[in-house]
C-alpha positions in Angstrom: -5.3 22.4 2.1 -2.7 23.9 -0.2 -0.4 24.1 2.9 -0.8 20.3 3.4 0.2 19.6 -0.2 3.3 21.9 0.0 4.3 20.7 3.4 4.0 17.0 2.3 6.1 17.8 -0.8 8.8 19.3 1.5 8.9 16.2 3.7 9.0 14.0 0.6 12.1 15.8 -0.6 13.7 15.6 2.9 13.0 11.8 2.9 13.9 11.2 -0.7 16.5 8.6 0.3 14.0 6.5 2.1 11.4 7.0 -0.6 13.9 5.8 -3.2 14.6 2.8 -1.1 10.9 2.0 -0.9 10.5 2.3 -4.7 13.5 0.1 -5.4 12.6 -2.6 -2.9 9.0 -2.6 -4.2 10.4 -3.0 -7.7 12.4 -6.1 -6.7 9.3 -7.7 -5.1 7.2 -7.0 -8.2 9.9 -8.2 -10.6 10.3 -11.5 -8.7 6.5 -12.0 -8.9 6.3 -11.3 -12.6 9.4 -13.3 -13.6 8.2 -16.3 -11.6 4.8 -16.2 -13.3 6.4 -15.9 -16.7 8.7 -18.8 -16.0 5.9 -21.0 -14.9 3.7 -20.0 -17.8 6.5 -21.0 -20.2 6.8 -24.6 -18.9 3.2 -25.7 -18.2 0.7 -27.0 -20.6 -2.2 -24.5 -20.6 -4.7 -27.1 -21.9 -3.8 -29.5 -19.0 -2.4 -27.4 -16.1 -0.6 -29.3 -13.4 -2.2 -29.9 -10.0 0.3 -27.7 -8.3 -0.5 -24.6 -10.3 -3.2 -23.2 -7.9 -0.8 -23.6 -5.0 1.9 -21.7 -7.0 -0.6 -19.0 -7.8 -1.6 -18.7 -4.1 2.1 -18.6 -3.0 2.9 -15.9 -5.6 0.1 -13.7 -4.4 1.2 -14.2 -0.8 4.7 -13.3 -1.8 3.4 -10.1 -3.4 1.4 -9.1 -0.3 4.2 -10.0 2.1 6.9 -8.3 0.1 4.8 -5.1 -0.2 4.1 -5.2 3.5 7.8 -5.6 4.3 8.7 -2.6 2.2 6.0 -0.5 3.7 6.7 -1.5 7.3 10.5 -0.9 7.0 10.7 2.3 4.9 7.5 4.0 6.1 8.7 3.5 9.7 11.9 5.4 8.9 10.1 8.2 7.1 7.6 8.5 9.9 10.3 8.7 12.5 12.2 11.3 10.6 9.0 13.5 10.1 7.8 13.4 13.7 10.8 12.9 15.9 11.1 12.8 18.9 7.4 12.2 19.6 6.8 9.2 17.3 9.2 6.5 18.5 10.6 3.7 16.4 14.1 2.3 17.0 14.7 1.5 13.4 13.5 -0.5 10.4 13.7 -3.8 12.2 11.4 -2.4 14.9 9.1 -1.1 12.2 8.9 -4.5 10.5 8.2 -6.2 13.8 5.4 -3.9 14.7 3.8 -3.0 11.4 4.4 -5.9 9.0 1.1 -7.7 10.0 -1.3 -4.8 9.4 0.2 -3.9 6.0 0.2 -7.6 5.1 -3.5 -7.9 5.9 -4.4 -4.8 4.0 -2.3 -5.8 0.9 -3.7 -9.3 1.0 -7.3 -8.0 1.0 -6.6 -5.8 -2.0 -4.8 -8.6 -4.0 -7.5 -11.2 -3.2 -10.3 -8.9 -4.3 -8.5 -8.2 -7.6 -7.9 -11.9 -8.1 -11.6 -12.6 -7.4 -12.6 -10.0 -10.0 -10.4 -11.8 -12.6 -11.8 -15.2 -11.8 -15.4 -14.0 -11.7 -14.9 -12.3 -15.0 -13.4 -15.5 -16.5 -16.3 -17.5 -15.2 -18.8 -15.1 -16.8 -20.4 -14.1 -13.5 -20.7 -10.5 -14.6 -23.6 -9.7 -12.1 -21.1 -10.0 -9.2 -18.5 -7.7 -10.8 -20.1 -4.3 -9.8 -20.0 -5.2 -6.1 -16.4 -6.4 -6.3 -15.5 -3.3 -8.4 -16.9 -1.0 -5.7 -15.1 -3.0 -3.0 -11.9 -2.7 -5.0 -12.3 1.1 -5.2 -12.9 1.4 -1.5 -9.9 -0.7 -0.6 -7.7 1.3 -3.0 -8.8 4.6 -1.5 -8.8 3.6 2.2 -6.1 0.9 2.7 -3.3 3.4 2.9 -5.0 5.8 5.3 -6.0 2.9 7.5 -2.4 1.5 7.5 -0.9 4.9 8.3 -3.3 5.4 11.2 -2.4 2.0 12.6 1.3 2.8 12.3 0.8 6.2 13.9 -1.0 4.5 16.8 2.2 2.5 17.5 0.9 -1.0 16.9 -2.0 -3.1 15.7 -4.4 -3.3 18.6 -7.8 -4.6 17.6 -9.4 -3.2 20.8 -8.0 0.3 20.1 -8.6 0.2 16.3 -11.5 2.7 16.3 -9.4 5.1 18.3 -6.4 4.6 16.0 -8.6 5.4 13.0 -9.8 8.7 14.5 -7.7 10.9 12.1 -9.7 9.5 9.2 -13.1 10.6 10.3 -12.2 13.5 12.6 -10.0 15.1 9.9 -11.9 13.8 6.9 -11.6 17.0 4.9 -7.8 16.7 5.1 -8.0 13.0 4.2 -9.9 13.6 1.0 -6.7 14.5 -1.0 -5.2 11.2 0.2 -8.2 9.3 -1.0 -8.1 11.0 -4.4 -4.4 10.0 -4.7 -5.4 6.4 -4.1 -8.2 6.6 -6.7 -5.8 8.3 -9.1 -3.4 5.3 -8.7 -6.3 3.0 -9.5 -6.9 4.8 -12.7 -3.2 4.6 -13.6 -3.2 0.9 -12.8 -6.2 0.4 -15.1 -4.4 2.5 -17.8 -1.3 0.4 -17.5 -3.0 -2.6 -19.0 -3.7 -0.6 -22.2 -0.2 0.9 -22.4 1.8 -2.3 -21.7 0.0 -5.2 -23.2 2.0 -8.1 -21.7 4.1 -9.0 -18.6 6.9 -10.8 -20.4 10.2 -9.9 -22.1 11.1 -6.2 -22.2 7.6 -5.3 -21.0 8.7 -6.3 -17.5 11.1 -3.4 -17.5 8.5 -1.0 -18.7 6.1 -2.3 -16.0 8.8 -1.8 -13.4 9.3 1.8 -14.5 5.6 2.4 -14.5 5.3 0.9 -11.0 8.1 3.2 -9.8 5.8 6.2 -10.5 2.9 4.5 -8.7 5.2 3.7 -5.7 6.4 7.3 -5.6 2.8 8.4 -5.4 2.3 5.9 -2.6 5.2 7.5 -0.7 3.8 11.0 -1.2 0.3 9.8 -0.1 1.8 8.2 3.0 3.6 11.4 3.9 0.4 13.4 3.4 -1.6 11.1 5.6 1.2 11.1 8.2 0.9 14.9 8.4 -2.9 14.5 8.9 -2.1 12.2 11.8 0.4 14.6 13.3 -2.2 17.4 13.1 -4.8 15.3 14.8 -2.2 14.4 17.5 -1.4 18.0 18.1 -5.1 18.8 18.6 -5.6 15.8 20.8 -2.6 16.8 23.0 -4.2 20.2 23.5 -7.3 18.6 24.9 -6.2 15.3 26.4 -2.4 15.2 26.9 0.2 13.0 25.1 -1.6 10.2 23.2 1.5 8.1 22.7 1.9 5.2 25.1 4.0 2.7 23.1 
């Protein structure tokens, strides 16, 4: 287990350029989302919100999910190719976006929609529903990244082969536990962020961006750790069944 942590840190340092690119690109996506929401909040009448406001909110959430998916598909593809060349094949970030944007978009959208539902349910006073949504949010926070990594490592999103693609999670579960804890740790940091940075306007947007940079750095490290788990599972599979890559 300690070897996995140390080996992942070594790969993180070797891919620092791509990790920095991921953090920077993610910061731009989040900044556009926050600035757009601040600008809209400043011009609308809160007592009589315009009819287009729900559509804007939906569009901003889709932007957040799509932007995060684009960053993950592009930069994680380059990190994965560097870590596992020549066995894991990806011709470049464009190929990574083409093959992996959709799975990351689906996972990100699920997380964002559950969080949005928790906010709306809380505002509506339906507190009896919150515990279930809370547990779902925790499960998504812990497992979305491992699922996304496994789909990437399998080469493409293939619904028929999805159980096979997810084998590293349940066959190497002891090694996956640290990745899950990193995801839950991020959830705690996100929850703490609301207490440390009270608003999302003015100078606080800068502090939110710096805070998010730490979270995105942890995401990169967790990706690398899960990628190593997939590589280990691949090596064991090759010993028994031959080369599993057919993409």
